[in-house]
PDB file of N, CA, C and O in Angstrom:
ATOM      1  N   MET A   1     -11.543   9.363 -12.114  1.00  0.00           N
ATOM      2  CA  MET A   1     -10.663   8.711 -11.187  1.00  0.00           C
ATOM      3  C   MET A   1      -9.236   9.199 -11.448  1.00  0.00           C
ATOM      4  O   MET A   1      -8.820   9.327 -12.600  1.00  0.00           O
ATOM      5  N   ALA A   2      -8.495   9.468 -10.382  1.00  0.00           N
ATOM      6  CA  ALA A   2      -7.120   9.936 -10.499  1.00  0.00           C
ATOM      7  C   ALA A   2      -6.214   8.797 -10.956  1.00  0.00           C
ATOM      8  O   ALA A   2      -6.521   7.622 -10.755  1.00  0.00           O
ATOM      9  N   CYS A   3      -5.116   9.158 -11.561  1.00  0.00           N
ATOM     10  CA  CYS A   3      -4.137   8.193 -12.048  1.00  0.00           C
ATOM     11  C   CYS A   3      -3.347   7.601 -10.883  1.00  0.00           C
ATOM     12  O   CYS A   3      -2.914   8.331  -9.991  1.00  0.00           O
ATOM     13  N   SER A   4      -3.162   6.307 -10.886  1.00  0.00           N
ATOM     14  CA  SER A   4      -2.370   5.648  -9.851  1.00  0.00           C
ATOM     15  C   SER A   4      -0.894   5.727 -10.209  1.00  0.00           C
ATOM     16  O   SER A   4      -0.522   5.640 -11.379  1.00  0.00           O
ATOM     17  N   THR A   5      -0.062   5.892  -9.198  1.00  0.00           N
ATOM     18  CA  THR A   5       1.383   5.899  -9.411  1.00  0.00           C
ATOM     19  C   THR A   5       2.044   4.975  -8.405  1.00  0.00           C
ATOM     20  O   THR A   5       1.490   4.685  -7.344  1.00  0.00           O
ATOM     21  N   PHE A   6       3.231   4.522  -8.753  1.00  0.00           N
ATOM     22  CA  PHE A   6       4.021   3.650  -7.892  1.00  0.00           C
ATOM     23  C   PHE A   6       5.372   4.286  -7.646  1.00  0.00           C
ATOM     24  O   PHE A   6       5.923   4.966  -8.511  1.00  0.00           O
ATOM     25  N   GLU A   7       5.894   4.058  -6.459  1.00  0.00           N
ATOM     26  CA  GLU A   7       7.263   4.424  -6.147  1.00  0.00           C
ATOM     27  C   GLU A   7       7.878   3.218  -5.456  1.00  0.00           C
ATOM     28  O   GLU A   7       7.310   2.689  -4.501  1.00  0.00           O
ATOM     29  N   GLU A   8       9.027   2.788  -5.930  1.00  0.00           N
ATOM     30  CA  GLU A   8       9.711   1.657  -5.327  1.00  0.00           C
ATOM     31  C   GLU A   8      11.146   2.058  -5.016  1.00  0.00           C
ATOM     32  O   GLU A   8      11.888   2.500  -5.894  1.00  0.00           O
ATOM     33  N   THR A   9      11.519   1.898  -3.769  1.00  0.00           N
ATOM     34  CA  THR A   9      12.907   2.080  -3.361  1.00  0.00           C
ATOM     35  C   THR A   9      13.332   0.799  -2.668  1.00  0.00           C
ATOM     36  O   THR A   9      12.540  -0.137  -2.555  1.00  0.00           O
ATOM     37  N   SER A  10      14.557   0.745  -2.207  1.00  0.00           N
ATOM     38  CA  SER A  10      14.995  -0.453  -1.494  1.00  0.00           C
ATOM     39  C   SER A  10      14.307  -0.576  -0.137  1.00  0.00           C
ATOM     40  O   SER A  10      14.247  -1.667   0.431  1.00  0.00           O
ATOM     41  N   ASP A  11      13.785   0.543   0.387  1.00  0.00           N
ATOM     42  CA  ASP A  11      13.167   0.557   1.713  1.00  0.00           C
ATOM     43  C   ASP A  11      11.653   0.458   1.717  1.00  0.00           C
ATOM     44  O   ASP A  11      11.070  -0.037   2.681  1.00  0.00           O
ATOM     45  N   GLU A  12      10.996   0.927   0.637  1.00  0.00           N
ATOM     46  CA  GLU A  12       9.531   0.913   0.665  1.00  0.00           C
ATOM     47  C   GLU A  12       8.920   0.865  -0.728  1.00  0.00           C
ATOM     48  O   GLU A  12       9.517   1.266  -1.727  1.00  0.00           O
ATOM     49  N   PHE A  13       7.694   0.351  -0.734  1.00  0.00           N
ATOM     50  CA  PHE A  13       6.854   0.298  -1.928  1.00  0.00           C
ATOM     51  C   PHE A  13       5.669   1.215  -1.647  1.00  0.00           C
ATOM     52  O   PHE A  13       5.035   1.101  -0.599  1.00  0.00           O
ATOM     53  N   VAL A  14       5.365   2.124  -2.573  1.00  0.00           N
ATOM     54  CA  VAL A  14       4.292   3.100  -2.346  1.00  0.00           C
ATOM     55  C   VAL A  14       3.357   3.111  -3.547  1.00  0.00           C
ATOM     56  O   VAL A  14       3.806   3.215  -4.689  1.00  0.00           O
ATOM     57  N   TRP A  15       2.056   3.003  -3.291  1.00  0.00           N
ATOM     58  CA  TRP A  15       1.008   3.162  -4.299  1.00  0.00           C
ATOM     59  C   TRP A  15       0.237   4.419  -3.938  1.00  0.00           C
ATOM     60  O   TRP A  15      -0.189   4.579  -2.794  1.00  0.00           O
ATOM     61  N   LYS A  16       0.051   5.324  -4.917  1.00  0.00           N
ATOM     62  CA  LYS A  16      -0.704   6.556  -4.681  1.00  0.00           C
ATOM     63  C   LYS A  16      -1.803   6.690  -5.722  1.00  0.00           C
ATOM     64  O   LYS A  16      -1.631   6.354  -6.894  1.00  0.00           O
ATOM     65  N   ASN A  17      -2.933   7.191  -5.256  1.00  0.00           N
ATOM     66  CA  ASN A  17      -4.071   7.457  -6.133  1.00  0.00           C
ATOM     67  C   ASN A  17      -4.831   8.623  -5.522  1.00  0.00           C
ATOM     68  O   ASN A  17      -5.561   8.444  -4.546  1.00  0.00           O
ATOM     69  N   GLY A  18      -4.669   9.810  -6.081  1.00  0.00           N
ATOM     70  CA  GLY A  18      -5.331  10.984  -5.517  1.00  0.00           C
ATOM     71  C   GLY A  18      -4.838  11.245  -4.107  1.00  0.00           C
ATOM     72  O   GLY A  18      -3.637  11.402  -3.885  1.00  0.00           O
ATOM     73  N   ALA A  19      -5.756  11.292  -3.154  1.00  0.00           N
ATOM     74  CA  ALA A  19      -5.414  11.578  -1.757  1.00  0.00           C
ATOM     75  C   ALA A  19      -5.084  10.314  -0.969  1.00  0.00           C
ATOM     76  O   ALA A  19      -4.815  10.393   0.230  1.00  0.00           O
ATOM     77  N   ASP A  20      -5.099   9.148  -1.621  1.00  0.00           N
ATOM     78  CA  ASP A  20      -4.858   7.876  -0.938  1.00  0.00           C
ATOM     79  C   ASP A  20      -3.452   7.358  -1.211  1.00  0.00           C
ATOM     80  O   ASP A  20      -2.909   7.533  -2.302  1.00  0.00           O
ATOM     81  N   CYS A  21      -2.878   6.720  -0.203  1.00  0.00           N
ATOM     82  CA  CYS A  21      -1.524   6.187  -0.309  1.00  0.00           C
ATOM     83  C   CYS A  21      -1.444   4.888   0.505  1.00  0.00           C
ATOM     84  O   CYS A  21      -1.831   4.859   1.673  1.00  0.00           O
ATOM     85  N   VAL A  22      -0.944   3.824  -0.114  1.00  0.00           N
ATOM     86  CA  VAL A  22      -0.700   2.561   0.576  1.00  0.00           C
ATOM     87  C   VAL A  22       0.801   2.303   0.487  1.00  0.00           C
ATOM     88  O   VAL A  22       1.380   2.313  -0.600  1.00  0.00           O
ATOM     89  N   MET A  23       1.423   2.071   1.644  1.00  0.00           N
ATOM     90  CA  MET A  23       2.870   1.872   1.704  1.00  0.00           C
ATOM     91  C   MET A  23       3.196   0.527   2.334  1.00  0.00           C
ATOM     92  O   MET A  23       2.525   0.084   3.266  1.00  0.00           O
ATOM     93  N   VAL A  24       4.242  -0.121   1.811  1.00  0.00           N
ATOM     94  CA  VAL A  24       4.786  -1.330   2.412  1.00  0.00           C
ATOM     95  C   VAL A  24       6.232  -1.018   2.768  1.00  0.00           C
ATOM     96  O   VAL A  24       7.006  -0.561   1.927  1.00  0.00           O
ATOM     97  N   THR A  25       6.584  -1.267   4.014  1.00  0.00           N
ATOM     98  CA  THR A  25       7.931  -0.982   4.492  1.00  0.00           C
ATOM     99  C   THR A  25       8.497  -2.219   5.175  1.00  0.00           C
ATOM    100  O   THR A  25       7.806  -2.892   5.939  1.00  0.00           O
ATOM    101  N   ARG A  26       9.755  -2.506   4.892  1.00  0.00           N
ATOM    102  CA  ARG A  26      10.428  -3.626   5.557  1.00  0.00           C
ATOM    103  C   ARG A  26      10.939  -3.149   6.906  1.00  0.00           C
ATOM    104  O   ARG A  26      11.673  -2.163   6.980  1.00  0.00           O
ATOM    105  N   ILE A  27      10.557  -3.840   7.974  1.00  0.00           N
ATOM    106  CA  ILE A  27      11.019  -3.519   9.321  1.00  0.00           C
ATOM    107  C   ILE A  27      11.589  -4.805   9.905  1.00  0.00           C
ATOM    108  O   ILE A  27      10.853  -5.705  10.310  1.00  0.00           O
ATOM    109  N   GLU A  28      12.921  -4.870   9.937  1.00  0.00           N
ATOM    110  CA  GLU A  28      13.643  -6.059  10.373  1.00  0.00           C
ATOM    111  C   GLU A  28      13.159  -7.280   9.593  1.00  0.00           C
ATOM    112  O   GLU A  28      13.363  -7.336   8.380  1.00  0.00           O
ATOM    113  N   SER A  29      12.536  -8.247  10.232  1.00  0.00           N
ATOM    114  CA  SER A  29      12.090  -9.459   9.534  1.00  0.00           C
ATOM    115  C   SER A  29      10.599  -9.455   9.246  1.00  0.00           C
ATOM    116  O   SER A  29      10.022 -10.509   8.979  1.00  0.00           O
ATOM    117  N   SER A  30       9.964  -8.287   9.293  1.00  0.00           N
ATOM    118  CA  SER A  30       8.523  -8.219   9.035  1.00  0.00           C
ATOM    119  C   SER A  30       8.218  -7.107   8.029  1.00  0.00           C
ATOM    120  O   SER A  30       9.098  -6.347   7.624  1.00  0.00           O
ATOM    121  N   TRP A  31       6.954  -7.040   7.645  1.00  0.00           N
ATOM    122  CA  TRP A  31       6.482  -6.072   6.653  1.00  0.00           C
ATOM    123  C   TRP A  31       5.382  -5.228   7.269  1.00  0.00           C
ATOM    124  O   TRP A  31       4.435  -5.763   7.845  1.00  0.00           O
ATOM    125  N   GLN A  32       5.499  -3.919   7.153  1.00  0.00           N
ATOM    126  CA  GLN A  32       4.478  -3.008   7.675  1.00  0.00           C
ATOM    127  C   GLN A  32       3.687  -2.428   6.510  1.00  0.00           C
ATOM    128  O   GLN A  32       4.262  -1.867   5.576  1.00  0.00           O
ATOM    129  N   VAL A  33       2.367  -2.566   6.571  1.00  0.00           N
ATOM    130  CA  VAL A  33       1.472  -2.005   5.564  1.00  0.00           C
ATOM    131  C   VAL A  33       0.741  -0.832   6.199  1.00  0.00           C
ATOM    132  O   VAL A  33       0.138  -0.969   7.263  1.00  0.00           O
ATOM    133  N   SER A  34       0.797   0.322   5.541  1.00  0.00           N
ATOM    134  CA  SER A  34       0.147   1.529   6.046  1.00  0.00           C
ATOM    135  C   SER A  34      -0.768   2.094   4.975  1.00  0.00           C
ATOM    136  O   SER A  34      -0.448   2.071   3.787  1.00  0.00           O
ATOM    137  N   TYR A  35      -1.912   2.602   5.415  1.00  0.00           N
ATOM    138  CA  TYR A  35      -2.850   3.283   4.520  1.00  0.00           C
ATOM    139  C   TYR A  35      -2.998   4.703   5.028  1.00  0.00           C
ATOM    140  O   TYR A  35      -3.424   4.926   6.162  1.00  0.00           O
ATOM    141  N   LEU A  36      -2.645   5.663   4.185  1.00  0.00           N
ATOM    142  CA  LEU A  36      -2.735   7.080   4.535  1.00  0.00           C
ATOM    143  C   LEU A  36      -3.690   7.761   3.572  1.00  0.00           C
ATOM    144  O   LEU A  36      -3.796   7.373   2.409  1.00  0.00           O
ATOM    145  N   THR A  37      -4.379   8.770   4.060  1.00  0.00           N
ATOM    146  CA  THR A  37      -5.272   9.522   3.192  1.00  0.00           C
ATOM    147  C   THR A  37      -5.391  10.949   3.693  1.00  0.00           C
ATOM    148  O   THR A  37      -5.087  11.250   4.847  1.00  0.00           O
ATOM    149  N   ALA A  38      -5.834  11.808   2.813  1.00  0.00           N
ATOM    150  CA  ALA A  38      -6.071  13.205   3.157  1.00  0.00           C
ATOM    151  C   ALA A  38      -7.466  13.567   2.650  1.00  0.00           C
ATOM    152  O   ALA A  38      -7.947  13.004   1.666  1.00  0.00           O
ATOM    153  N   GLY A  39      -8.086  14.481   3.312  1.00  0.00           N
ATOM    154  CA  GLY A  39      -9.409  14.910   2.885  1.00  0.00           C
ATOM    155  C   GLY A  39      -9.718  16.287   3.411  1.00  0.00           C
ATOM    156  O   GLY A  39      -8.982  16.836   4.231  1.00  0.00           O
ATOM    157  N   ARG A  40     -10.812  16.840   2.933  1.00  0.00           N
ATOM    158  CA  ARG A  40     -11.181  18.188   3.373  1.00  0.00           C
ATOM    159  C   ARG A  40     -11.384  18.257   4.872  1.00  0.00           C
ATOM    160  O   ARG A  40     -11.014  19.252   5.495  1.00  0.00           O
ATOM    161  N   LEU A  41     -11.955  17.238   5.461  1.00  0.00           N
ATOM    162  CA  LEU A  41     -12.194  17.258   6.899  1.00  0.00           C
ATOM    163  C   LEU A  41     -10.974  16.833   7.705  1.00  0.00           C
ATOM    164  O   LEU A  41     -10.810  17.237   8.856  1.00  0.00           O
ATOM    165  N   MET A  42     -10.116  16.011   7.094  1.00  0.00           N
ATOM    166  CA  MET A  42      -8.972  15.484   7.828  1.00  0.00           C
ATOM    167  C   MET A  42      -7.710  16.326   7.668  1.00  0.00           C
ATOM    168  O   MET A  42      -6.773  16.167   8.450  1.00  0.00           O
ATOM    169  N   GLY A  43      -7.658  17.207   6.689  1.00  0.00           N
ATOM    170  CA  GLY A  43      -6.470  18.030   6.489  1.00  0.00           C
ATOM    171  C   GLY A  43      -5.370  17.268   5.787  1.00  0.00           C
ATOM    172  O   GLY A  43      -5.625  16.561   4.812  1.00  0.00           O
ATOM    173  N   SER A  44      -4.139  17.404   6.276  1.00  0.00           N
ATOM    174  CA  SER A  44      -2.995  16.770   5.626  1.00  0.00           C
ATOM    175  C   SER A  44      -3.043  15.245   5.790  1.00  0.00           C
ATOM    176  O   SER A  44      -3.905  14.705   6.483  1.00  0.00           O
ATOM    177  N   MET A  45      -2.100  14.573   5.137  1.00  0.00           N
ATOM    178  CA  MET A  45      -2.058  13.107   5.168  1.00  0.00           C
ATOM    179  C   MET A  45      -2.053  12.572   6.591  1.00  0.00           C
ATOM    180  O   MET A  45      -1.292  13.035   7.441  1.00  0.00           O
ATOM    181  N   ARG A  46      -2.904  11.600   6.836  1.00  0.00           N
ATOM    182  CA  ARG A  46      -3.000  10.935   8.142  1.00  0.00           C
ATOM    183  C   ARG A  46      -3.002   9.433   7.937  1.00  0.00           C
ATOM    184  O   ARG A  46      -3.553   8.930   6.958  1.00  0.00           O
ATOM    185  N   THR A  47      -2.390   8.727   8.857  1.00  0.00           N
ATOM    186  CA  THR A  47      -2.419   7.265   8.828  1.00  0.00           C
ATOM    187  C   THR A  47      -3.748   6.807   9.414  1.00  0.00           C
ATOM    188  O   THR A  47      -4.065   7.099  10.567  1.00  0.00           O
ATOM    189  N   VAL A  48      -4.520   6.089   8.608  1.00  0.00           N
ATOM    190  CA  VAL A  48      -5.808   5.580   9.078  1.00  0.00           C
ATOM    191  C   VAL A  48      -5.756   4.077   9.345  1.00  0.00           C
ATOM    192  O   VAL A  48      -6.669   3.518   9.953  1.00  0.00           O
ATOM    193  N   TYR A  49      -4.683   3.426   8.889  1.00  0.00           N
ATOM    194  CA  TYR A  49      -4.533   1.985   9.114  1.00  0.00           C
ATOM    195  C   TYR A  49      -3.053   1.640   9.076  1.00  0.00           C
ATOM    196  O   TYR A  49      -2.296   2.179   8.269  1.00  0.00           O
ATOM    197  N   GLN A  50      -2.654   0.739   9.955  1.00  0.00           N
ATOM    198  CA  GLN A  50      -1.278   0.254   9.947  1.00  0.00           C
ATOM    199  C   GLN A  50      -1.242  -1.135  10.580  1.00  0.00           C
ATOM    200  O   GLN A  50      -1.823  -1.360  11.641  1.00  0.00           O
ATOM    201  N   ALA A  51      -0.559  -2.054   9.921  1.00  0.00           N
ATOM    202  CA  ALA A  51      -0.428  -3.419  10.442  1.00  0.00           C
ATOM    203  C   ALA A  51       0.938  -3.962  10.076  1.00  0.00           C
ATOM    204  O   ALA A  51       1.525  -3.579   9.064  1.00  0.00           O
ATOM    205  N   THR A  52       1.435  -4.856  10.911  1.00  0.00           N
ATOM    206  CA  THR A  52       2.721  -5.496  10.669  1.00  0.00           C
ATOM    207  C   THR A  52       2.489  -6.985  10.453  1.00  0.00           C
ATOM    208  O   THR A  52       1.753  -7.628  11.201  1.00  0.00           O
ATOM    209  N   HIS A  53       3.128  -7.519   9.420  1.00  0.00           N
ATOM    210  CA  HIS A  53       2.956  -8.928   9.050  1.00  0.00           C
ATOM    211  C   HIS A  53       4.303  -9.630   9.028  1.00  0.00           C
ATOM    212  O   HIS A  53       5.287  -9.071   8.543  1.00  0.00           O
ATOM    213  N   GLN A  54       4.355 -10.843   9.545  1.00  0.00           N
ATOM    214  CA  GLN A  54       5.575 -11.642   9.511  1.00  0.00           C
ATOM    215  C   GLN A  54       5.792 -12.276   8.136  1.00  0.00           C
ATOM    216  O   GLN A  54       6.931 -12.499   7.727  1.00  0.00           O
ATOM    217  N   HIS A  55       4.707 -12.565   7.427  1.00  0.00           N
ATOM    218  CA  HIS A  55       4.784 -13.248   6.140  1.00  0.00           C
ATOM    219  C   HIS A  55       4.470 -12.271   5.003  1.00  0.00           C
ATOM    220  O   HIS A  55       3.487 -11.534   5.078  1.00  0.00           O
ATOM    221  N   PRO A  56       5.287 -12.258   3.966  1.00  0.00           N
ATOM    222  CA  PRO A  56       5.041 -11.371   2.834  1.00  0.00           C
ATOM    223  C   PRO A  56       3.680 -11.619   2.172  1.00  0.00           C
ATOM    224  O   PRO A  56       3.052 -10.686   1.672  1.00  0.00           O
ATOM    225  N   LYS A  57       3.226 -12.882   2.169  1.00  0.00           N
ATOM    226  CA  LYS A  57       1.930 -13.197   1.561  1.00  0.00           C
ATOM    227  C   LYS A  57       0.802 -12.447   2.281  1.00  0.00           C
ATOM    228  O   LYS A  57      -0.118 -11.940   1.638  1.00  0.00           O
ATOM    229  N   HIS A  58       0.874 -12.380   3.601  1.00  0.00           N
ATOM    230  CA  HIS A  58      -0.150 -11.662   4.363  1.00  0.00           C
ATOM    231  C   HIS A  58      -0.090 -10.169   4.091  1.00  0.00           C
ATOM    232  O   HIS A  58      -1.124  -9.507   4.009  1.00  0.00           O
ATOM    233  N   ALA A  59       1.116  -9.639   3.950  1.00  0.00           N
ATOM    234  CA  ALA A  59       1.271  -8.222   3.614  1.00  0.00           C
ATOM    235  C   ALA A  59       0.680  -7.938   2.232  1.00  0.00           C
ATOM    236  O   ALA A  59       0.023  -6.915   2.036  1.00  0.00           O
ATOM    237  N   ALA A  60       0.910  -8.834   1.279  1.00  0.00           N
ATOM    238  CA  ALA A  60       0.357  -8.651  -0.073  1.00  0.00           C
ATOM    239  C   ALA A  60      -1.171  -8.689  -0.046  1.00  0.00           C
ATOM    240  O   ALA A  60      -1.817  -7.910  -0.747  1.00  0.00           O
ATOM    241  N   TRP A  61      -1.753  -9.578   0.747  1.00  0.00           N
ATOM    242  CA  TRP A  61      -3.214  -9.616   0.875  1.00  0.00           C
ATOM    243  C   TRP A  61      -3.733  -8.311   1.470  1.00  0.00           C
ATOM    244  O   TRP A  61      -4.778  -7.801   1.065  1.00  0.00           O
ATOM    245  N   ASP A  62      -2.990  -7.784   2.431  1.00  0.00           N
ATOM    246  CA  ASP A  62      -3.377  -6.524   3.055  1.00  0.00           C
ATOM    247  C   ASP A  62      -3.329  -5.386   2.027  1.00  0.00           C
ATOM    248  O   ASP A  62      -4.224  -4.542   1.988  1.00  0.00           O
ATOM    249  N   VAL A  63      -2.281  -5.368   1.199  1.00  0.00           N
ATOM    250  CA  VAL A  63      -2.183  -4.369   0.127  1.00  0.00           C
ATOM    251  C   VAL A  63      -3.377  -4.511  -0.811  1.00  0.00           C
ATOM    252  O   VAL A  63      -3.993  -3.516  -1.192  1.00  0.00           O
ATOM    253  N   LEU A  64      -3.701  -5.735  -1.177  1.00  0.00           N
ATOM    254  CA  LEU A  64      -4.854  -5.994  -2.042  1.00  0.00           C
ATOM    255  C   LEU A  64      -6.117  -5.372  -1.459  1.00  0.00           C
ATOM    256  O   LEU A  64      -6.856  -4.681  -2.160  1.00  0.00           O
ATOM    257  N   ALA A  65      -6.360  -5.618  -0.182  1.00  0.00           N
ATOM    258  CA  ALA A  65      -7.575  -5.103   0.466  1.00  0.00           C
ATOM    259  C   ALA A  65      -7.595  -3.582   0.524  1.00  0.00           C
ATOM    260  O   ALA A  65      -8.619  -2.963   0.234  1.00  0.00           O
ATOM    261  N   LYS A  66      -6.475  -2.979   0.894  1.00  0.00           N
ATOM    262  CA  LYS A  66      -6.439  -1.515   1.056  1.00  0.00           C
ATOM    263  C   LYS A  66      -6.535  -0.798  -0.282  1.00  0.00           C
ATOM    264  O   LYS A  66      -7.245   0.201  -0.396  1.00  0.00           O
ATOM    265  N   VAL A  67      -5.829  -1.292  -1.296  1.00  0.00           N
ATOM    266  CA  VAL A  67      -5.879  -0.641  -2.613  1.00  0.00           C
ATOM    267  C   VAL A  67      -7.252  -0.813  -3.243  1.00  0.00           C
ATOM    268  O   VAL A  67      -7.784   0.123  -3.840  1.00  0.00           O
ATOM    269  N   THR A  68      -7.832  -2.008  -3.113  1.00  0.00           N
ATOM    270  CA  THR A  68      -9.175  -2.240  -3.655  1.00  0.00           C
ATOM    271  C   THR A  68     -10.185  -1.296  -3.009  1.00  0.00           C
ATOM    272  O   THR A  68     -11.042  -0.736  -3.692  1.00  0.00           O
ATOM    273  N   THR A  69     -10.083  -1.123  -1.709  1.00  0.00           N
ATOM    274  CA  THR A  69     -10.985  -0.221  -0.995  1.00  0.00           C
ATOM    275  C   THR A  69     -10.767   1.234  -1.417  1.00  0.00           C
ATOM    276  O   THR A  69     -11.730   1.961  -1.660  1.00  0.00           O
ATOM    277  N   ALA A  70      -9.521   1.653  -1.504  1.00  0.00           N
ATOM    278  CA  ALA A  70      -9.208   3.044  -1.842  1.00  0.00           C
ATOM    279  C   ALA A  70      -9.568   3.374  -3.287  1.00  0.00           C
ATOM    280  O   ALA A  70     -10.107   4.446  -3.564  1.00  0.00           O
ATOM    281  N   ALA A  71      -9.271   2.455  -4.212  1.00  0.00           N
ATOM    282  CA  ALA A  71      -9.489   2.719  -5.633  1.00  0.00           C
ATOM    283  C   ALA A  71     -10.882   2.310  -6.107  1.00  0.00           C
ATOM    284  O   ALA A  71     -11.307   2.694  -7.196  1.00  0.00           O
ATOM    285  N   HIS A  72     -11.590   1.533  -5.291  1.00  0.00           N
ATOM    286  CA  HIS A  72     -12.895   0.990  -5.697  1.00  0.00           C
ATOM    287  C   HIS A  72     -12.760   0.196  -6.998  1.00  0.00           C
ATOM    288  O   HIS A  72     -13.608   0.277  -7.887  1.00  0.00           O
ATOM    289  N   ASP A  73     -11.669  -0.574  -7.086  1.00  0.00           N
ATOM    290  CA  ASP A  73     -11.361  -1.301  -8.315  1.00  0.00           C
ATOM    291  C   ASP A  73     -10.608  -2.593  -7.956  1.00  0.00           C
ATOM    292  O   ASP A  73      -9.462  -2.544  -7.507  1.00  0.00           O
ATOM    293  N   ASN A  74     -11.260  -3.741  -8.157  1.00  0.00           N
ATOM    294  CA  ASN A  74     -10.642  -5.034  -7.837  1.00  0.00           C
ATOM    295  C   ASN A  74      -9.392  -5.297  -8.666  1.00  0.00           C
ATOM    296  O   ASN A  74      -8.401  -5.814  -8.150  1.00  0.00           O
ATOM    297  N   GLU A  75      -9.433  -4.945  -9.942  1.00  0.00           N
ATOM    298  CA  GLU A  75      -8.283  -5.182 -10.819  1.00  0.00           C
ATOM    299  C   GLU A  75      -7.074  -4.351 -10.381  1.00  0.00           C
ATOM    300  O   GLU A  75      -5.944  -4.841 -10.401  1.00  0.00           O
ATOM    301  N   GLU A  76      -7.304  -3.121  -9.993  1.00  0.00           N
ATOM    302  CA  GLU A  76      -6.225  -2.261  -9.487  1.00  0.00           C
ATOM    303  C   GLU A  76      -5.615  -2.878  -8.221  1.00  0.00           C
ATOM    304  O   GLU A  76      -4.397  -2.872  -8.044  1.00  0.00           O
ATOM    305  N   GLY A  77      -6.467  -3.403  -7.353  1.00  0.00           N
ATOM    306  CA  GLY A  77      -5.982  -4.055  -6.134  1.00  0.00           C
ATOM    307  C   GLY A  77      -5.129  -5.263  -6.438  1.00  0.00           C
ATOM    308  O   GLY A  77      -4.079  -5.447  -5.822  1.00  0.00           O
ATOM    309  N   MET A  78      -5.563  -6.102  -7.385  1.00  0.00           N
ATOM    310  CA  MET A  78      -4.800  -7.297  -7.757  1.00  0.00           C
ATOM    311  C   MET A  78      -3.456  -6.932  -8.366  1.00  0.00           C
ATOM    312  O   MET A  78      -2.426  -7.489  -7.987  1.00  0.00           O
ATOM    313  N   GLN A  79      -3.466  -6.001  -9.305  1.00  0.00           N
ATOM    314  CA  GLN A  79      -2.225  -5.594  -9.971  1.00  0.00           C
ATOM    315  C   GLN A  79      -1.225  -5.015  -8.972  1.00  0.00           C
ATOM    316  O   GLN A  79      -0.032  -5.316  -9.032  1.00  0.00           O
ATOM    317  N   THR A  80      -1.715  -4.189  -8.063  1.00  0.00           N
ATOM    318  CA  THR A  80      -0.840  -3.562  -7.074  1.00  0.00           C
ATOM    319  C   THR A  80      -0.298  -4.592  -6.086  1.00  0.00           C
ATOM    320  O   THR A  80       0.879  -4.540  -5.727  1.00  0.00           O
ATOM    321  N   ALA A  81      -1.132  -5.517  -5.648  1.00  0.00           N
ATOM    322  CA  ALA A  81      -0.687  -6.562  -4.721  1.00  0.00           C
ATOM    323  C   ALA A  81       0.381  -7.438  -5.363  1.00  0.00           C
ATOM    324  O   ALA A  81       1.355  -7.806  -4.706  1.00  0.00           O
ATOM    325  N   MET A  82       0.211  -7.775  -6.632  1.00  0.00           N
ATOM    326  CA  MET A  82       1.209  -8.585  -7.331  1.00  0.00           C
ATOM    327  C   MET A  82       2.521  -7.804  -7.471  1.00  0.00           C
ATOM    328  O   MET A  82       3.604  -8.363  -7.297  1.00  0.00           O
ATOM    329  N   ARG A  83       2.414  -6.543  -7.777  1.00  0.00           N
ATOM    330  CA  ARG A  83       3.624  -5.714  -7.900  1.00  0.00           C
ATOM    331  C   ARG A  83       4.325  -5.567  -6.542  1.00  0.00           C
ATOM    332  O   ARG A  83       5.554  -5.608  -6.472  1.00  0.00           O
ATOM    333  N   ALA A  84       3.545  -5.396  -5.461  1.00  0.00           N
ATOM    334  CA  ALA A  84       4.119  -5.304  -4.117  1.00  0.00           C
ATOM    335  C   ALA A  84       4.799  -6.625  -3.734  1.00  0.00           C
ATOM    336  O   ALA A  84       5.873  -6.616  -3.132  1.00  0.00           O
ATOM    337  N   ALA A  85       4.183  -7.750  -4.080  1.00  0.00           N
ATOM    338  CA  ALA A  85       4.771  -9.061  -3.782  1.00  0.00           C
ATOM    339  C   ALA A  85       6.094  -9.236  -4.502  1.00  0.00           C
ATOM    340  O   ALA A  85       7.048  -9.760  -3.927  1.00  0.00           O
ATOM    341  N   GLN A  86       6.165  -8.807  -5.751  1.00  0.00           N
ATOM    342  CA  GLN A  86       7.411  -8.874  -6.509  1.00  0.00           C
ATOM    343  C   GLN A  86       8.472  -7.999  -5.853  1.00  0.00           C
ATOM    344  O   GLN A  86       9.633  -8.395  -5.753  1.00  0.00           O
ATOM    345  N   TRP A  87       8.076  -6.813  -5.407  1.00  0.00           N
ATOM    346  CA  TRP A  87       9.017  -5.921  -4.724  1.00  0.00           C
ATOM    347  C   TRP A  87       9.523  -6.570  -3.431  1.00  0.00           C
ATOM    348  O   TRP A  87      10.716  -6.505  -3.133  1.00  0.00           O
ATOM    349  N   MET A  88       8.614  -7.202  -2.657  1.00  0.00           N
ATOM    350  CA  MET A  88       9.025  -7.838  -1.399  1.00  0.00           C
ATOM    351  C   MET A  88      10.020  -8.972  -1.652  1.00  0.00           C
ATOM    352  O   MET A  88      10.920  -9.186  -0.839  1.00  0.00           O
ATOM    353  N   LYS A  89       9.879  -9.694  -2.751  1.00  0.00           N
ATOM    354  CA  LYS A  89      10.835 -10.748  -3.081  1.00  0.00           C
ATOM    355  C   LYS A  89      12.226 -10.169  -3.332  1.00  0.00           C
ATOM    356  O   LYS A  89      13.234 -10.780  -2.974  1.00  0.00           O
ATOM    357  N   ARG A  90      12.274  -8.990  -3.948  1.00  0.00           N
ATOM    358  CA  ARG A  90      13.563  -8.353  -4.256  1.00  0.00           C
ATOM    359  C   ARG A  90      14.173  -7.659  -3.046  1.00  0.00           C
ATOM    360  O   ARG A  90      15.394  -7.533  -2.955  1.00  0.00           O
ATOM    361  N   ALA A  91      13.329  -7.204  -2.110  1.00  0.00           N
ATOM    362  CA  ALA A  91      13.824  -6.399  -0.974  1.00  0.00           C
ATOM    363  C   ALA A  91      14.534  -7.245   0.058  1.00  0.00           C
ATOM    364  O   ALA A  91      15.005  -6.721   1.067  1.00  0.00           O
TER     365      ALA A  91
END
């Protein structure tokens, strides 16, 4: 399994693991969660999922679901969702 990395700026929170990427972006008063991936058949990075949430809690749940699916690891999903929630509180 590839190593997971995080990037946090004032504008976005990014989780990466191999060819998978989950991003949280603040858009006015809402949160956008995007799941991007790349593969041999798909070529370069493509957005395969995107949703906008009014409540940070819903965005964190979405991060939990996408990271758990991408990493095939419940603990990784929980840790990343908690870290994203902390970032959303600061943003």
